[in-house]
N, C-alpha and C positions, 0 to 999 in steps of 0.2 A: 516628957517626950511622948510617952504612951498616949496621954490624953490628947496631945496635939495631933498625933497620927490618927487617932480615932476620929477626931473632928474632921480631918482632911478626908478620911474615908467616907464619912457621912456626906460631906459636901460633894465629893465625886459621884457618889451614888445618886444624890439628889439631882445633880446636873445631868447625869446619864438618863434618869427617869424622865426629867423634864424634856430632854432632847427627843426621847422616844415618843412622848406624848405629842410634842409639836410635829414630829415627822408623821405619826399616825393621823393626827388632825389634818395635816396638809394633804395627805394621800386621800382622805375621805372628801375633802373640800374640792379636789381637782378631778372628780369623776363626772364624766359627761355622758348621759344617755343619748343615743341617736338611733336612726333607722338606716340599715343597709338595704337600699332599694333593690340592688341586683340580686342579693341572696335572700331577701325577705327575712332578715334577722333584726331583732331588737338587740342592740349592743350597748356596751359601756366602754368609753375611752378613759384610760388613766393618763391624764395630761402630763404627769411628771415623767413617765418613761415611754409614752406613745403606744403602750400595749392596748390591745382591744380584746374584749371578752364578749362572747355571744351569750345573751341571756335567754332569749326565746326565739324560736323559729315560727314564723307565721306562714301558713299554707296559702292563705288568700286574704287580701285586704283591698276590696274593690274601690275604696275611696282613699285618695292620698291625704285627705284631711286628718286622718286619725292614726297615722303611723308614728306613734309617739310614746315614749316612756313617761307616763304621767306620774311623777314621784309624789309620794305622800309627804305631808309637811315635815315629818321627822326623817325622811329619806330611807326608812326601813322597808318600804314596799313601793311598788309602782303598779299602775293600771294600764291596760291597752285594749284596743278593739281589733279583732281579727279572727281568723279561723285556725284553730289548733286541734289536732287529732280529729279533724272532720267536723268539729262543732264551732259554728259561727257565734260570736258573742263578745262580751266584755269581761275581762279577767282581772283579778288582783293577784299578784305574786310577791314573794319576798324579793329583796333587792338583788339577790344572787340568781333569781329566776326559778327558785324552788317553791314548793307548796302552792301550786296554781289553783285558784278558786274561780269558778264561773259565777259572775255576779248577775249578769243580765243577758238574755238572748234577744235577738233583734225584735224590734217593735215597729209596726207600720210597714209601709211599702218600700221605704228606702232605709239604707243602713244608718244606724245610730253611731255615734262616736264620742268617746271620752276625750276631753281636752284640758281639764284641770282638776285639782283635788282641793276641796274646801276643808278648812280645819274642823268645821261643825257639820256641814251638809254632806261631806264626803265627795263623791264623784260628781263633776259638772259636765253635762252632756249637751249635745245637739241631737234632738230626735225629730225626724222628718215625717210628715204626712199622717201622724196619728190624729192631729187636729186639723188636717187639711193644709198645713204649712209647717215650717220648721220652728221649733221652740227650744228654749233653754230649760233643761231639767236638772234636778239633783237626784242622785241615786245612792241610797245606802245598801239596798239589796233589791231583789226582784219584787218585793212587796212594798217597798218604800220608794216609789217613783213619783216625784213632785214637779209639776209644771211651774216654773218660777216666773215666766214672762206673761203667759195667758193673754196673748195678743193675736189679732187677726193677720198681722204682718209676719214677715220672715225674720228670724233672728239667728245669727251665726257667730262663730269665733269668740266664745266666752273666755275671759281671763280674770283671775281673782286678785283683788287688792289685798295688801297685807292686813287691812282692818276687816276683811271679810266681805266687802262689797264686790259685786261682779260686773265687769264691763263686757259689752258685746256690741256687735254691729247689727243694724236693723234698717229696713226700708219703710218703717212706719210712717214717716213724713213724706214719702215719695208717692206720687199719684199715678205713675206711669205703668204700674204692674211689675211683678217680680222679674219678668224677662228684660225689662228696660231699667231696672233699678241700678243705682250705682253702689249702694251700701256704703256710702261715704260717712254716714253719721254713726257715732259711737254713743251708746247710752250706758247708764249705770243703774243697778238696782241694789237695794239693801234687802237681803233675804228675810229680814225680820220686820219689814214693813211692806205695805202694799204698793204696787206700781213701780215705775222706773222713770228716770228723767234724762234729758239730753246732757251729754258730757262734753263732746267735742266733734269737730268735723274734719275729715281727711280729704281736703280738696284734691281733685285729680284722680280719685278712685273711680273705677268703672267696673262694670260687670265682667269685662275682659280680664282685668287684673284679678278680680275675685276668683274667676273660674280657671285661670291658668296658674299663676304663682301663689294666689291666695293672699290674705292679709296677715294672718297669724300674729295678732298683737300679744305683747307681754308687758306686764307692769313691773316697774323697778322695785327693789326691796324696800325703798322708802316711800313708795306710792306716789312719787312726784312726777314720774316720767313713764311714757309708753313707747315701745319700739314696735315697728311693723314693716311689712313688705309693701312696696308700691312700684309697679312697673320694673321689677327686677332689681331694685335698689333697697337698701335698708335705711329707714328713717327713724328719727326719734322726735317726740313732741312732749311738751309738758302736759300733764293731765288737766290743766285748765284751758287747753287748746292753743297755748302760745308757744313761741320759740320752736317751730317745726324746722327740722333741717335734715338734709340728705347726708348721711355720714359715710356711706361707701362711694357714692357718686361715680359709678363705673357704667356708663351707658352701653358699653359693648359686652358687658359680662352679666350673667344672671346670678342674683343673690336672693336668698329666701329663708324662711323659717327662723327668725332671730329670737334670742332670749337673753335675758340679763344674767351676768355672773352673780354669785351669791353676795358679793360686796357691792354690786351695782356700778362698779367702775368700768366694766367692759361689757360687750355684747358678743355672743357666739352665734354663728350663723352658717348656713350651707352656701357655698359659692363655687362658681366655675373658675378655673385657672386660666382658661383661654376663651376667646369669643366663640360663640356657637351661632351658626347660621339659622338654626331653627330649634328652639328649646323644646318644642313639642314633637320633634321628629321621632321616627321609629328608633334611630340610633341615639340612645340616651347620652346626654353630655356627661363629662367628668365633673363630679361635684364632690369637693372635699370640705372639711370643716375649717373655719377661720374664726379669729377673734380680733375685735377692734377696740382700742382704748377710746372711751367716749370723749375724753378731754383732748388728747393729742391726735386722735384719728389714726394712730399707728396701727397697721394691720399685721397680723401674724397667722400664718398657715399652720394648723396643728394636726392635720392628717395629710398623708401623701399617697398618691397612687394614680396611675394614668387611667385606670378603669373603675375607680371608686364612684359610687353614687350615694353619698351620705346626706341625710336630711334630718330635720327636726332635732337639733342638738338641745339638750336641756340639762343643766347642772343638777347633780344629786344633792339635795339638802343634807345637812349634817347637824344633828342636835344631840 
């Protein structure tokens, strides 16, 4: 009897520990970094209980392109671009917002911005007007700034494949000049070899779309799909350029800044709950965070508030 009771106790302890591990694992996997535009705070949402934690307050971020918690591959740190304590630059901090480190101060005439984190190259940047145009750079620190594209054209919106390749949009094949470029073509580069090649084309993209809601592409965890914003809707396309579809399909609502969940089954994005007459008006629209199942297209609102303006949701990796 004593032996049986001992075995039962061991089993119960094992189940309890397993349950705790699973609960902790789930809590980590359901954390979404985002930007609170109204209060200029980088935050994290715990999707399990709806709680929101402020990580960093940014005093100024002149470009809406770079208001993002760019997580490290292991989720233990994130990078961002903005002004903190009066110093404009790009920072790396621990996942809880502590131990802030200035990595790079602005270069060139326009603001630089960090948009992704490469497993080997570290931060993936857009830097403008150092070379007379915008280029994709990698940055490990202020002394290791590497131009990856080296092109006379303009390159924007880099996003990293799971295998380390980097996709971005460019006007290299457009002859009309940057003002009239559509930036519809997506290219991909292997950072370990020279040059880059055409990947796919986003038909219907225009400079108006690029300069208002942006494109903000994101690559799925399996590398087979890319999501992006086009004319206020969220789209998904295979990375071979096939099977493009509008997954939100709400012409009267504005939706932007999408990214994949860690399992690749859903996409989280920023969206308006009600139609807005003018997205660019002085009175900012209400923007909350939503999630959509890629297969069923079932939508779920995950933040609530009539005066929220939340953008750039990005799941925190957990390894």
